[in-house]
Steps between C-alpha positions, in 0.01 A plus 500: 500500500631846414458831680404332822476712812725431796232314695415276208866432435549407864209257483636336188836488677343254743404258222793269574410493870140401430600258227742324732234461770240359259757283322595341831140429594429799723198729473612848398172609344369691802825701510473565127140616545604747771777625273259558211254677729758735651671581172179583315368693801811718529607529136221663303674424173459126569177313442359151456707451182815435703356181650534277193869569427578486872332160540659361183848605611449349847370176348800481267738551793310236699532245222875554480546471876280190515717331240810603692345350813435169324120527510379658174160668505220359290449681174248779547227516232402844373156468663655435841744788455215737412301389806796580726554836334131587533512418872798730553345780297241538776767652724592760238134593458453543877820705515366754251209569736744535791659801329195715572323309777695486829262233632637239260843463661378401848244269341773328299709468817197348669471240223869420540451448873230238435682285247832431677691517174254280310468616140170337403317669787676829430373489142145451632545803722631709212211396276252595774665841537511558124131417473402747772728771366364444152156586637627791708857624463462685833392192697600535864697257715190349661355415159824349377551311826152347474569393141830342601336320792228364274764368261744359754325410822387138475196395701572216743408152378154385605470178698284352223774577248759325715276193532435505124873465439514196727188364329666530158823344629306207648308450175828487310651256750195275491413507130781670311443780251541575130874438528438139601368264767589528865842351578332348807217336307609143576547559872169683531329205333651273763376738768146475362521122486619481860258762633173513301402822683679676209704750698613674183147587393402587857787746543424662164135544594593646840727755333226598254244534782741715703569728202131546422413578863789745531388678183155548655647628827731740316214630289290546811773712655455750216121501492222612738469249785147387409579419139706184546456185699752219519 
């Protein structure tokens, strides 16, 4: 790239650093995202167009370092490369709003505090911010915080959902699935022959009954008391 500003040049100067980290199996994407955000925020001559060449240079450096480390990266199809670039472009878009809206910076820091360096979640936070700012470029911190929370805060697993997982696992153990029969099929047949009570079927039915009852109880917790009976 020609006629780059100092900030952009400095970011591209870190290509080898990011490439080495990715090439050796480490996640540098969250750091790259922060870099893109800060550079575009502070350098008004930079925009979303710097993301593609930046990503491509980092990927090239990563491939070289991976080969040097004895663990070459899988070839990246163009579709996959474009998906990664599109994800990172979100940070450049948010950064352009930060130039004129002082509420964006603390909101972005808030998103960073929730993700503990995780890139996938950080992308979700950036997308949520971009969406809100697209509707209102002057969105305040509370609005952005709520959008980030909605995107990142995962509701705790319901008891019925936990039982459903056990139910599915038991079904697979007892009867197999589309990948093939149960590896315990022969032994379970011997169990049935020795104990005609059919423990396998009984346990499966108990799990189903527990899930169904829990679903009713959970629904009742969110409805007027008189509406549900268990």
